[in-house]
C-alpha positions in Angstrom: -10.6 22.9 -135.4 -12.6 21.3 -138.0 -11.1 19.1 -141.0 -11.3 21.0 -144.4 -12.6 18.2 -146.6 -13.6 20.7 -149.3 -9.8 21.4 -149.9 -8.9 17.6 -149.9 -11.7 16.8 -152.4 -10.6 19.6 -154.7 -7.1 18.6 -154.5 -7.9 15.1 -155.3 -10.2 15.7 -158.2 -7.8 18.3 -159.8 -4.7 15.9 -159.3 -6.5 13.3 -161.3 -7.9 15.8 -163.8 -11.6 15.1 -163.3 -14.6 17.1 -163.5 -16.9 17.4 -160.5 -19.6 15.3 -162.5 -17.1 12.6 -163.6 -15.8 12.0 -159.8 -19.3 12.2 -158.3 -20.3 9.3 -160.5 -17.1 7.5 -159.8 -17.5 7.5 -156.1 -21.5 7.2 -156.1 -22.5 10.7 -155.0 -24.7 13.1 -157.1 -22.6 16.0 -158.5 -24.7 18.6 -156.3 -23.6 16.8 -153.3 -20.0 16.8 -154.4 -20.4 20.4 -155.1 -21.7 21.1 -151.5 -18.7 19.1 -150.3 -16.2 21.1 -152.4 -17.7 24.5 -151.2 -17.5 23.4 -147.7 -21.2 23.5 -147.1 -21.2 19.7 -146.4 -19.0 17.2 -144.6 -18.5 14.0 -146.4 -19.5 10.8 -144.6 -17.0 8.2 -143.8 -18.5 6.1 -146.7 -17.9 9.0 -149.1 -14.2 9.4 -148.0 -13.7 5.9 -148.3 -15.2 5.7 -151.8 -12.9 8.6 -153.1 -10.1 6.9 -151.6 -10.6 3.4 -153.0 -11.9 4.8 -156.3 -8.9 6.8 -157.0 -6.6 4.3 -155.5 -5.1 6.4 -152.7 -5.0 5.7 -148.9 -8.0 7.2 -146.9 -5.4 8.5 -144.5 -4.1 10.7 -147.5 -7.5 12.2 -147.7 -7.5 13.0 -144.2 -4.3 14.3 -144.1 -5.2 16.8 -147.1 -8.1 17.8 -144.9 -6.1 18.3 -141.8 -5.1 21.7 -140.6 -1.3 21.8 -139.8 -1.8 22.2 -136.1 -3.9 18.9 -135.9 -1.0 16.8 -137.2 1.9 18.7 -135.6 2.8 15.8 -133.1 1.5 12.8 -135.1 3.5 10.0 -136.1 2.7 9.8 -140.0 5.6 7.5 -141.0 2.8 4.8 -142.4 1.1 7.6 -144.2 4.4 8.9 -145.7 5.3 5.4 -146.9 1.9 5.0 -148.3 2.4 8.2 -150.0 5.9 7.5 -151.4 4.7 4.3 -152.8 1.9 6.1 -154.6 4.2 8.5 -156.1 6.7 5.7 -157.3 3.8 3.8 -158.8 2.4 6.9 -160.5 5.7 7.9 -162.0 5.9 4.2 -163.5 9.2 3.4 -161.8 9.6 -0.4 -161.4 11.6 -0.1 -158.1 9.6 -0.4 -155.0 10.6 1.9 -152.2 11.6 0.4 -148.8 9.5 1.0 -146.0 10.6 4.2 -143.8 13.2 3.4 -141.0 15.0 0.6 -143.1 
C-alpha cells in the first residue's frame, strides 16, 4: 500500500490557510511540483517532507501519519506522535499549560 502524501500535503496546506504558490515558496519547491504532489502524480522526497514539517512547525511523523492508510498504522505504537500532536494543538490554542507526556 502506498502512502498518500497528496492528501497529507493538502491537509497541511488547508490547515494553515495557504495557497499552493505560497506553500511551495516556503518549502523551497516550485508551485508546479507542489501541484503534482497534491494531485498524487509525484511522491515528495524526504527532503521536501522534512521541509514541509520544519517550515510549518509540525513533526514530520505527523505528515507521515496523515499520508498513511489506516491498515499501515493499525498495530503501531504512536504514543510519541500523539504526544507531539497534543503539544502542537495546545500551542496552537494559545494555552499556557504544557501537557504531560503520555503515560504520566
